[in-house]
N, C-alpha and C positions, 0 to 999 in steps of 0.2 A: 707722323702723328699716332704712329702703333703704341709708343713709351710715354705720349702723352697724358699729363696729371688731368685724372678723370673729376668734373666736379659736376654736381646735381644742384639745381637752384630751387630752392623753396621759398616762393611769397613772389609774385610777377606784376606788382604795383608799378608807381610812376618810376621808382629810381631803378628798375631792374633793366632798364632800356639800355640807361649809360653801361652798367655793368656788362649786357652782350654784347654791347658796342666793342667795349674794349676785350673782352675775352674770347668771342666768336673769331675763328681764323687764327688765335696765337699759336707760335709753333709749341709752347710748353704745356699747354691745356687744352681741353677738351670738353665743352659742354656737352655732357651726355644724357641729362633727364633734366625735365622742369615739373612742376608740382603747384597747384596753387588752389585752393577753395574752391575760387569759381573754375571749374575744368574746362569752361572754354577759352581762358587765359592761357592754359598750358597747351590746348591743342592749337591755338592759334601760332604759339611759338616754335612747337615743334613742327608744323606745317614750313615753317618762315626759315627754320637752320636746320640743315641736312643734319643727319647723325643723332638728333635730338629726340628722345621719346618721352612723350607727355605720362605721366605717371600720377597716381594719387598720393599722399605724403607721406602715407603707411609703407606704400610700393619703393619710393627713394630712399626713406631712410635704412630701407634694409636692401636696397639694391648691388648686388656684386658689381655691377659696373660704375661705380659711385667711391672716388677717394675720399674726396673733402664735399662736404654739403655748406653750401652759400645761402644763408639765413637770411632772408630779405623780409622774413613778414614785421608785422607789427611788433612794438618794443614788450607787449602783453605777451606773447608768443616766443618771444625768443629762448626763454629758458626751456619749456617744452621742447621744441625743436633738436635745442643743442642736445640737449639730455638724450633724446632718441637716437640722434645720430650717433653720439659717445657710444650708446648701449649697443649700438651696432660695430662698433669700431672703427669708426671713422671721423676723421677732422671736421671742426667746424670754424667757416671763418663768416662771421655775423655783421649786420650792419648794427650802427651805435644805437641805443646805448647797449652794453653786453646784455645785460636783462634790466627789466623795471625793478626788479629789489635785489638789495646787496647779497643777503641770504641766498637767494638764487645763484646768482653768479657765483659766489664761493661755491656754492655745490658743483656747478657747470668746472670750473677749474678742479677740483680734488676728484670730481668723476673720471675728467679728461687725465688726471695723471695715475690713476688707479689704472686704467683701459689702456695707456700709454699712447695717447693719441695727442695731437696740438690743436689749442684753440688761437684764433686772431679775430680781430676785432675792426672797423673801420673806429675813426677816420683815417682814411690814405691822402685826404689833400695837405695833412703835415708833411707829408715826405717828397712834396712838390718844392718848385726853384723857391718858393715864396718865404716860407717858414723855415726851410734846410741853408737859405742865403744868410738870413737873420741870424740863425742858430751859429752857422760858423763866423759870422760877424762878432757876438758876443763871446765865442770861444777864443777869439784872437784879439781879444782886449780890447776892441775897438771902443769900447764905452766905457773901460776901465769896468771895476767890480761893479755888479747890478745893486741897484739899492732899493729900487721898487718898480712897481709896472702898474697898469690899466689894462682892462680889458671890458670890451663895451659890447654889446650886441642888442639893438634895438630895433623891433618892426612890429605893425599895428596887427599882425597874425598870420598865421599860414590859411585860415579859413578863405582870405580873400581871392586865394588864387587854387587851392586845391579842392577838387572836387568831394572828395570823401576827408575831411580834416579832423572826422570825430577823435580818432586817437592822440591827436596834440593836446587836446584838455581831459583827456582819463589818466591814471598810474600809467608811469613809464612817459610821459609828453609833461607839456610846459617848456616853456623856455630855456631853461636849463639843461633838463634830458635831452632835450633836443639839439638845442644847438652848444651847449656846455662844451658837450666832447670835443668840439672842433677847437675850442679856444683854450681847455684845460690841457689836451694831449699839447697841443703846441707849446704851453707855459712850461709843462713838464720837459719837453725837447729844448725848449730856450733855459730855463733856470732849475730844472730839477723837481723832484718828487715835493709832495705837501704834508707837512707834520699836523696842523691845524687848521681850523675855521672858526670863522664868527659870521652869522648870515643873518640877515633879515626880507622878509617876503609879504608878498600879498596878492589879490586880485582885484583887476579893476570892474567886471561885472560877471554875471552868475551863469549869462549864457552869449554863445554867438551866431552871427548870422553868416550862414555860408554865402558866399559871392559871387562864385560860377559852379558851370556844369548843370546835369540834370536834376540835382539837390537846392541849385538856388534861391535862396529866400527861406530855407528851412531854418530852424533854431537849433541848435546843439546846447548842452549844459557845458558847463564849465567846472570840472571836479578837482583842480589843481592850481597851485599860485600860477599867476601868469607876468610876477615880476619879482624875480632874487636879486639881493643886491649882496656883497662879502666880503671880507678879507680874507686872504689865502696868506698862510705863514709856512715860506718854503724851507726846505730842511737847512739850506745853505746861508737864511737869514734874509733871502729877498721878500718885500711885501709887496703881495698884489691884491689890488682892490678890480671885484668884477661887478658887472652889472650885466644881466641878460633879462629881455621884455617883451612881450608880447602886447603891449600897453602903451607903446610909443608910436610916432608917425615915423620919423627921421633923428637923423644925431651928424654933426660934424666931427665926433669924436672919430680917433684914430682907434680900429679894430683892436689891435694891441700896442703900448708903447711901452719902452723897456729904457728906463731911465739910471745912469750911472755915473761914476765920479769923474768921467771925461767925455760924455757926451750922453745922447736921447737917440733910439732907434725906433723908429715907427714902422711897423709891421704890417703886412698887407692882409685884407680878410683870409682869416684861416679856412672858409669854408671853399677856398678858390685853391687851388694849385700854383698858380704864378701870384704876380703882383710886385709892385715897386718894394722896394727895400730901402728906408732914407735914413739916411745919418745927419745930425746935427753935433757938432763934435766942437768940446769948448773951446773958446778962443774964433770958432767960425762966424761968419754971416750970415747963411743961408744952407737950407736944408741940402745933401748931397745923395744923388741916386747911386745904390750900391750895384755893379753888376752881378747876374746871375752867377755864383761860385759853388753850390750844391745843389741837390736834387735831382728829382726825376723830370727831365725837361717837358713840356705839354701834358704834365701828367693828367689822368683821367680815372674815374670810378674804376675801381679792378684791379690799380696797381698795386695796392696795396697787397692784395689776393696772389699777383704776380709773384711780389714779394715773399710772403709767403712761403708758397711752392716752390720757389727756388731756393729759400733757405734749406729745405728738406734735411732738417736735424744736425745739420752742420754748425748753424748761429743759429739764436732766438731771431724769430720773424720781428720786421719794426711793426709792424702792426699787432703786436701779440697780446694774449688774452691778462697778461698779468698789468700791463697797461692801462688795459680798458677797467679791468677791475680798480685799480687805483684811483683812475679817472670817475667812475660811478662812485665809491665811496667818498670822494670830495664833494659830489656832487649831494647825494642823499645827506652827509654830514651839514652842507648848509641849510638844506631846508629843514633838516631836523635841529640845527642850532637855532633857526627861525621860529621852529616852533615853538622851543624850549627856552629861549630868549639867554644860550651860554654858551661859551666858547667851548668847541670840539676837538679833541685830539685824534688822529685817525690811527688806526690798528693797522694799515695796510702801507707799504712802499713800493717804489719799483726803480729801476735803473732808467735812465734816458736811453731810447734805443740808438745802436749805432747811427752814426750820422750818414746822411746820402750822400756819396761820390756825385759831382756832375755827371749826369748820364743823359747821353742823347736820345730822343724820341725813339730813333731807329733802332736804338739798342735793347731798351726793355721793351717794344713792341715786338721786338723780333723778327724786324725787317729788314735789319743791315746785319753787316759784318759783326758776331761778338767777340 
Protein backbone atom coordinates (compact mmCIF):
# COMPACT_ATOMS: atom_id res chain seq x y z
CA UNK A 1 0.00 0.00 0.00
CA UNK A 2 3.03 2.30 0.26
CA UNK A 3 2.86 3.21 -3.45
CA UNK A 4 -0.91 3.53 -3.55
CA UNK A 5 -2.37 6.75 -4.96
CA UNK A 6 -3.42 8.96 -2.05
CA UNK A 7 -6.96 10.36 -2.07
CA UNK A 8 -8.49 13.04 0.13
CA UNK A 9 -12.28 13.27 0.27
CA UNK A 10 -14.03 16.63 0.63
CA UNK A 11 -17.74 16.39 1.39
CA UNK A 12 -19.14 13.49 3.39
CA UNK A 13 -22.81 13.57 2.47
CA UNK A 14 -25.04 10.70 1.32
CA UNK A 15 -23.00 9.74 -1.77
CA UNK A 16 -19.67 9.53 0.10
CA UNK A 17 -20.51 6.15 1.64
CA UNK A 18 -20.73 4.50 -1.77
CA UNK A 19 -17.34 5.93 -2.76
CA UNK A 20 -15.69 4.87 0.48
CA UNK A 21 -17.09 1.35 0.14
CA UNK A 22 -15.32 1.07 -3.23
CA UNK A 23 -12.06 2.84 -2.40
CA UNK A 24 -11.18 1.78 1.13
CA UNK A 25 -8.97 -1.29 0.99
CA UNK A 26 -8.35 -1.11 -2.76
CA UNK A 27 -4.70 -1.93 -3.58
CA UNK A 28 -4.16 1.00 -5.97
CA UNK A 29 -5.58 3.85 -3.86
CA UNK A 30 -5.45 4.87 -0.23
CA UNK A 31 -7.88 7.27 1.39
CA UNK A 32 -5.64 9.39 3.60
CA UNK A 33 -7.79 12.36 4.60
CA UNK A 34 -11.41 13.47 4.85
CA UNK A 35 -12.99 16.88 5.38
CA UNK A 36 -16.49 18.26 5.73
CA UNK A 37 -18.01 21.52 6.91
CA UNK A 38 -19.57 19.38 9.65
CA UNK A 39 -16.46 18.34 11.57
CA UNK A 40 -18.35 15.54 13.33
CA UNK A 41 -18.82 13.77 9.99
CA UNK A 42 -15.11 13.76 9.18
CA UNK A 43 -14.26 12.69 12.72
CA UNK A 44 -16.67 9.76 12.45
CA UNK A 45 -15.15 8.55 9.15
CA UNK A 46 -11.61 8.94 10.49
CA UNK A 47 -12.52 6.87 13.52
CA UNK A 48 -14.02 4.18 11.32
CA UNK A 49 -11.31 3.88 8.64
CA UNK A 50 -7.72 3.12 9.70
CA UNK A 51 -5.11 5.51 8.35
CA UNK A 52 -7.58 8.30 7.58
CA UNK A 53 -7.06 11.72 9.16
CA UNK A 54 -9.88 14.19 9.72
CA UNK A 55 -8.88 17.65 8.51
CA UNK A 56 -10.38 21.03 7.74
CA UNK A 57 -11.07 21.64 4.06
CA UNK A 58 -8.13 24.04 3.83
CA UNK A 59 -5.79 21.54 5.48
CA UNK A 60 -6.82 18.76 3.12
CA UNK A 61 -6.42 20.86 -0.02
CA UNK A 62 -2.83 21.69 0.94
CA UNK A 63 -1.90 18.37 2.56
CA UNK A 64 1.29 16.75 1.22
CA UNK A 65 -0.36 13.39 1.93
CA UNK A 66 -3.01 13.86 -0.79
CA UNK A 67 -2.42 13.31 -4.53
CA UNK A 68 -6.03 13.61 -5.73
CA UNK A 69 -8.94 15.44 -4.14
CA UNK A 70 -12.26 13.62 -4.45
CA UNK A 71 -14.77 16.48 -4.51
CA UNK A 72 -18.17 15.33 -3.20
CA UNK A 73 -19.48 18.74 -2.16
CA UNK A 74 -22.75 20.27 -3.39
CA UNK A 75 -22.61 21.59 -6.99
CA UNK A 76 -22.35 25.23 -5.92
CA UNK A 77 -19.03 24.44 -4.17
CA UNK A 78 -17.50 22.27 -6.92
CA UNK A 79 -15.54 25.10 -8.57
CA UNK A 80 -14.13 26.54 -5.35
CA UNK A 81 -12.89 23.18 -4.10
CA UNK A 82 -11.50 22.16 -7.48
CA UNK A 83 -9.60 25.42 -7.96
CA UNK A 84 -8.29 25.22 -4.41
CA UNK A 85 -6.96 21.72 -4.97
CA UNK A 86 -5.43 22.63 -8.33
CA UNK A 87 -3.68 25.65 -6.79
CA UNK A 88 -1.86 23.18 -4.52
CA UNK A 89 -0.84 20.97 -7.45
CA UNK A 90 -3.40 18.25 -6.86
CA UNK A 91 -5.54 16.29 -9.30
CA UNK A 92 -9.30 16.63 -8.89
CA UNK A 93 -12.04 14.06 -9.40
CA UNK A 94 -15.50 15.41 -8.67
CA UNK A 95 -19.12 14.47 -8.50
CA UNK A 96 -21.32 15.71 -11.33
CA UNK A 97 -21.90 18.27 -12.64
CA UNK A 98 -18.34 19.52 -13.10
CA UNK A 99 -19.43 22.92 -11.73
CA UNK A 100 -22.71 24.79 -11.42
CA UNK A 101 -21.74 27.37 -14.06
CA UNK A 102 -20.10 26.83 -17.45
CA UNK A 103 -17.57 29.64 -16.99
CA UNK A 104 -16.38 28.09 -13.74
CA UNK A 105 -15.92 24.72 -15.44
CA UNK A 106 -13.80 26.29 -18.16
CA UNK A 107 -11.73 28.04 -15.49
CA UNK A 108 -11.15 24.72 -13.70
CA UNK A 109 -9.88 23.00 -16.85
CA UNK A 110 -7.69 25.96 -17.79
CA UNK A 111 -6.17 26.07 -14.30
CA UNK A 112 -5.53 22.33 -14.36
CA UNK A 113 -3.81 22.55 -17.74
CA UNK A 114 -1.53 25.33 -16.47
CA UNK A 115 -0.74 23.39 -13.30
CA UNK A 116 -0.13 20.13 -15.16
CA UNK A 117 -2.72 18.21 -13.14
CA UNK A 118 -5.67 16.08 -14.24
CA UNK A 119 -9.41 16.64 -13.85
CA UNK A 120 -11.97 13.84 -13.76
CA UNK A 121 -15.69 13.89 -13.14
CA UNK A 122 -18.61 11.57 -12.54
CA UNK A 123 -20.79 9.94 -13.69
CA UNK A 124 -18.95 6.64 -13.88
CA UNK A 125 -22.14 4.58 -14.18
CA UNK A 126 -21.60 4.88 -17.94
CA UNK A 127 -18.54 2.63 -17.58
CA UNK A 128 -20.63 -0.32 -16.38
CA UNK A 129 -21.91 -3.20 -18.46
CA UNK A 130 -25.24 -1.51 -19.26
CA UNK A 131 -24.06 1.50 -21.28
CA UNK A 132 -20.87 -0.17 -22.51
CA UNK A 133 -22.73 -3.20 -23.89
CA UNK A 134 -25.14 -0.84 -25.65
CA UNK A 135 -22.21 1.13 -27.03
CA UNK A 136 -20.59 -2.06 -28.32
CA UNK A 137 -23.84 -3.02 -30.04
CA UNK A 138 -24.09 0.35 -31.80
CA UNK A 139 -20.42 0.19 -32.80
CA UNK A 140 -20.90 -3.32 -34.19
CA UNK A 141 -23.69 -2.10 -36.45
CA UNK A 142 -26.46 -4.06 -34.73
CA UNK A 143 -29.00 -1.33 -35.49
CA UNK A 144 -27.33 0.05 -38.61
CA UNK A 145 -26.75 3.79 -38.79
CA UNK A 146 -28.37 5.54 -35.79
CA UNK A 147 -31.12 7.91 -36.94
CA UNK A 148 -32.62 9.23 -33.72
CA UNK A 149 -32.75 8.55 -29.99
CA UNK A 150 -34.82 9.38 -26.93
CA UNK A 151 -33.81 9.91 -23.31
CA UNK A 152 -36.40 10.16 -20.53
CA UNK A 153 -36.04 10.70 -16.77
CA UNK A 154 -39.19 11.36 -14.72
CA UNK A 155 -39.47 11.45 -10.91
CA UNK A 156 -41.69 13.37 -8.46
CA UNK A 157 -38.61 15.02 -6.89
CA UNK A 158 -35.75 14.11 -4.59
CA UNK A 159 -37.26 15.91 -1.59
CA UNK A 160 -39.39 12.82 -1.03
CA UNK A 161 -36.35 10.80 0.14
CA UNK A 162 -33.38 13.13 0.67
CA UNK A 163 -33.20 14.63 4.19
CA UNK A 164 -31.47 17.83 2.93
CA UNK A 165 -32.69 18.35 -0.65
CA UNK A 166 -32.26 22.14 -0.81
CA UNK A 167 -29.38 22.05 -3.30
CA UNK A 168 -31.48 20.15 -5.85
CA UNK A 169 -33.61 23.27 -6.25
CA UNK A 170 -30.91 25.97 -6.36
CA UNK A 171 -28.29 26.91 -8.97
CA UNK A 172 -26.53 23.78 -10.17
CA UNK A 173 -29.57 21.64 -9.34
CA UNK A 174 -32.84 20.79 -11.05
CA UNK A 175 -33.55 17.58 -12.95
CA UNK A 176 -31.28 18.40 -15.88
CA UNK A 177 -28.09 19.32 -14.02
CA UNK A 178 -28.68 16.65 -11.38
CA UNK A 179 -29.71 13.65 -13.50
CA UNK A 180 -28.86 14.87 -16.98
CA UNK A 181 -25.14 14.05 -16.70
CA UNK A 182 -25.97 10.31 -16.58
CA UNK A 183 -28.05 10.54 -19.74
CA UNK A 184 -25.85 12.96 -21.66
CA UNK A 185 -22.60 11.17 -20.85
CA UNK A 186 -24.27 7.97 -22.04
CA UNK A 187 -25.44 9.64 -25.25
CA UNK A 188 -21.91 10.88 -25.98
CA UNK A 189 -20.61 7.32 -25.47
CA UNK A 190 -23.32 5.97 -27.77
CA UNK A 191 -23.69 8.67 -30.43
CA UNK A 192 -20.82 11.13 -30.06
CA UNK A 193 -20.74 14.82 -29.10
CA UNK A 194 -23.52 17.39 -29.52
CA UNK A 195 -23.25 20.36 -31.89
CA UNK A 196 -26.48 22.26 -31.14
CA UNK A 197 -29.55 22.18 -28.90
CA UNK A 198 -33.10 23.50 -28.71
CA UNK A 199 -34.83 23.48 -25.33
CA UNK A 200 -38.02 24.23 -23.42
CA UNK A 201 -38.47 24.30 -19.65
CA UNK A 202 -40.77 25.18 -16.78
CA UNK A 203 -41.50 24.54 -13.12
CA UNK A 204 -44.58 23.07 -11.51
CA UNK A 205 -44.51 25.01 -8.23
CA UNK A 206 -42.44 27.53 -6.33
CA UNK A 207 -41.70 25.43 -3.28
CA UNK A 208 -41.31 21.81 -2.20
CA UNK A 209 -42.00 19.95 1.05
CA UNK A 210 -39.28 17.74 2.57
CA UNK A 211 -40.70 14.26 2.99
CA UNK A 212 -38.24 12.51 5.31
CA UNK A 213 -35.63 13.01 7.99
CA UNK A 214 -35.40 15.58 10.79
CA UNK A 215 -36.71 18.39 8.56
CA UNK A 216 -39.77 16.49 7.30
CA UNK A 217 -42.60 18.92 6.57
CA UNK A 218 -40.30 21.92 6.04
CA UNK A 219 -40.94 23.93 2.88
CA UNK A 220 -38.00 24.89 0.65
CA UNK A 221 -37.97 27.35 -2.29
CA UNK A 222 -37.60 26.20 -5.89
CA UNK A 223 -35.21 28.49 -7.78
CA UNK A 224 -34.65 26.41 -10.95
CA UNK A 225 -36.73 24.84 -13.70
CA UNK A 226 -38.00 21.42 -12.66
CA UNK A 227 -39.00 20.14 -16.11
CA UNK A 228 -36.67 20.42 -19.10
CA UNK A 229 -37.18 19.02 -22.59
CA UNK A 230 -35.13 19.49 -25.71
CA UNK A 231 -33.60 18.26 -28.93
CA UNK A 232 -29.89 17.49 -29.25
CA UNK A 233 -28.21 17.57 -32.65
CA UNK A 234 -25.25 15.20 -32.55
CA UNK A 235 -22.21 15.91 -34.72
CA UNK A 236 -22.82 12.66 -36.61
CA UNK A 237 -26.35 13.71 -37.56
CA UNK A 238 -28.38 11.74 -35.01
CA UNK A 239 -31.14 13.65 -33.23
CA UNK A 240 -31.98 12.96 -29.58
CA UNK A 241 -35.10 14.14 -27.80
CA UNK A 242 -34.52 14.44 -24.05
CA UNK A 243 -36.88 14.97 -21.13
CA UNK A 244 -35.79 15.35 -17.50
CA UNK A 245 -38.42 16.12 -14.90
CA UNK A 246 -39.00 16.42 -11.17
CA UNK A 247 -42.67 17.13 -11.96
CA UNK A 248 -43.99 13.69 -12.94
CA UNK A 249 -44.82 10.55 -11.00
CA UNK A 250 -43.74 7.67 -13.25
CA UNK A 251 -43.09 6.72 -16.86
CA UNK A 252 -43.14 3.59 -18.98
CA UNK A 253 -40.59 5.05 -21.40
CA UNK A 254 -37.21 3.36 -21.71
CA UNK A 255 -34.46 5.51 -20.14
CA UNK A 256 -32.73 5.62 -23.53
CA UNK A 257 -33.71 4.20 -26.91
CA UNK A 258 -31.55 4.37 -30.02
CA UNK A 259 -33.28 3.84 -33.36
CA UNK A 260 -31.33 2.85 -36.44
CA UNK A 261 -31.94 1.71 -39.98
CA UNK A 262 -31.91 -1.95 -39.02
CA UNK A 263 -33.07 -2.04 -35.43
CA UNK A 264 -33.88 -0.37 -32.13
CA UNK A 265 -31.78 -0.63 -28.99
CA UNK A 266 -33.33 -0.23 -25.53
CA UNK A 267 -30.66 1.01 -23.12
CA UNK A 268 -30.95 0.55 -19.34
CA UNK A 269 -31.03 3.24 -16.65
CA UNK A 270 -27.76 5.22 -16.96
CA UNK A 271 -27.87 5.92 -13.23
CA UNK A 272 -27.04 2.23 -12.76
CA UNK A 273 -23.95 0.31 -13.80
CA UNK A 274 -25.80 -2.71 -15.15
CA UNK A 275 -29.24 -3.53 -16.56
CA UNK A 276 -30.56 -5.30 -19.63
CA UNK A 277 -29.67 -4.10 -23.10
CA UNK A 278 -32.41 -5.19 -25.51
CA UNK A 279 -32.39 -5.28 -29.30
CA UNK A 280 -35.35 -5.40 -31.69
CA UNK A 281 -33.87 -6.04 -35.14
CA UNK A 282 -35.71 -5.26 -38.33
CA UNK A 283 -37.67 -8.39 -39.31
CA UNK A 284 -37.68 -9.84 -35.78
CA UNK A 285 -40.90 -10.44 -33.87
CA UNK A 286 -39.65 -9.75 -30.34
CA UNK A 287 -37.01 -8.05 -28.26
CA UNK A 288 -33.78 -9.95 -27.65
CA UNK A 289 -31.61 -9.37 -24.55
CA UNK A 290 -27.92 -8.97 -25.33
CA UNK A 291 -25.42 -10.58 -22.96
CA UNK A 292 -22.92 -8.20 -21.30
CA UNK A 293 -20.05 -7.72 -23.73
CA UNK A 294 -18.23 -4.67 -22.36
CA UNK A 295 -17.82 -2.59 -19.21
CA UNK A 296 -16.82 -2.99 -15.58
CA UNK A 297 -18.83 -5.94 -14.25
CA UNK A 298 -20.76 -5.16 -11.04
CA UNK A 299 -19.50 -1.58 -11.22
CA UNK A 300 -19.84 0.71 -8.22
CA UNK A 301 -19.42 4.41 -7.45
CA UNK A 302 -15.75 5.20 -7.56
CA UNK A 303 -14.82 2.90 -10.45
CA UNK A 304 -14.34 6.06 -12.50
CA UNK A 305 -11.80 7.32 -9.97
CA UNK A 306 -9.98 3.98 -10.11
CA UNK A 307 -9.93 4.30 -13.91
CA UNK A 308 -8.72 7.91 -13.50
CA UNK A 309 -5.83 6.77 -11.28
CA UNK A 310 -4.98 3.84 -13.55
CA UNK A 311 -4.69 6.18 -16.57
CA UNK A 312 -1.70 7.87 -14.86
CA UNK A 313 -0.95 10.07 -17.87
CA UNK A 314 -0.67 7.13 -20.26
CA UNK A 315 -4.18 7.64 -21.67
CA UNK A 316 -7.13 9.95 -21.12
CA UNK A 317 -9.22 8.94 -18.13
CA UNK A 318 -12.63 7.76 -19.27
CA UNK A 319 -14.53 9.95 -16.79
CA UNK A 320 -12.54 13.00 -17.85
CA UNK A 321 -12.96 16.74 -17.48
CA UNK A 322 -13.37 17.46 -21.18
CA UNK A 323 -16.36 15.14 -21.40
CA UNK A 324 -17.83 16.69 -18.24
CA UNK A 325 -17.34 20.19 -19.68
CA UNK A 326 -19.13 19.24 -22.90
CA UNK A 327 -21.98 17.65 -20.96
CA UNK A 328 -22.28 20.76 -18.79
CA UNK A 329 -22.34 23.07 -21.82
CA UNK A 330 -25.02 20.89 -23.42
CA UNK A 331 -27.16 21.21 -20.29
CA UNK A 332 -26.65 24.93 -19.75
CA UNK A 333 -27.27 25.56 -23.44
CA UNK A 334 -30.58 23.70 -23.20
CA UNK A 335 -31.61 25.91 -20.28
CA UNK A 336 -30.48 29.05 -22.12
CA UNK A 337 -32.29 27.94 -25.26
CA UNK A 338 -35.47 27.49 -23.22
CA UNK A 339 -35.09 30.94 -21.68
CA UNK A 340 -34.29 32.69 -24.97
CA UNK A 341 -36.51 30.66 -27.29
CA UNK A 342 -33.83 29.83 -29.86
CA UNK A 343 -31.48 27.14 -31.14
CA UNK A 344 -27.98 27.34 -29.66
CA UNK A 345 -24.79 26.01 -31.17
CA UNK A 346 -22.23 24.64 -28.72
CA UNK A 347 -18.67 25.92 -28.41
CA UNK A 348 -17.16 22.74 -26.92
CA UNK A 349 -16.82 19.23 -28.24
CA UNK A 350 -15.24 15.99 -27.07
CA UNK A 351 -14.36 12.55 -28.27
CA UNK A 352 -16.18 9.59 -26.74
CA UNK A 353 -13.80 8.06 -24.17
CA UNK A 354 -12.15 4.75 -24.95
CA UNK A 355 -14.62 1.88 -24.69
CA UNK A 356 -14.31 -0.33 -21.61
CA UNK A 357 -13.51 -3.98 -22.36
CA UNK A 358 -15.48 -6.53 -20.37
CA UNK A 359 -13.64 -6.43 -17.04
CA UNK A 360 -14.42 -8.84 -14.22
CA UNK A 361 -15.29 -7.37 -10.83
CA UNK A 362 -12.34 -9.18 -9.25
CA UNK A 363 -9.99 -7.42 -11.64
CA UNK A 364 -11.13 -3.82 -11.24
CA UNK A 365 -11.66 -4.26 -7.50
CA UNK A 366 -8.11 -5.58 -7.22
CA UNK A 367 -9.17 -8.78 -5.46
CA UNK A 368 -8.11 -11.22 -8.17
CA UNK A 369 -5.33 -11.84 -10.65
CA UNK A 370 -4.57 -8.74 -12.76
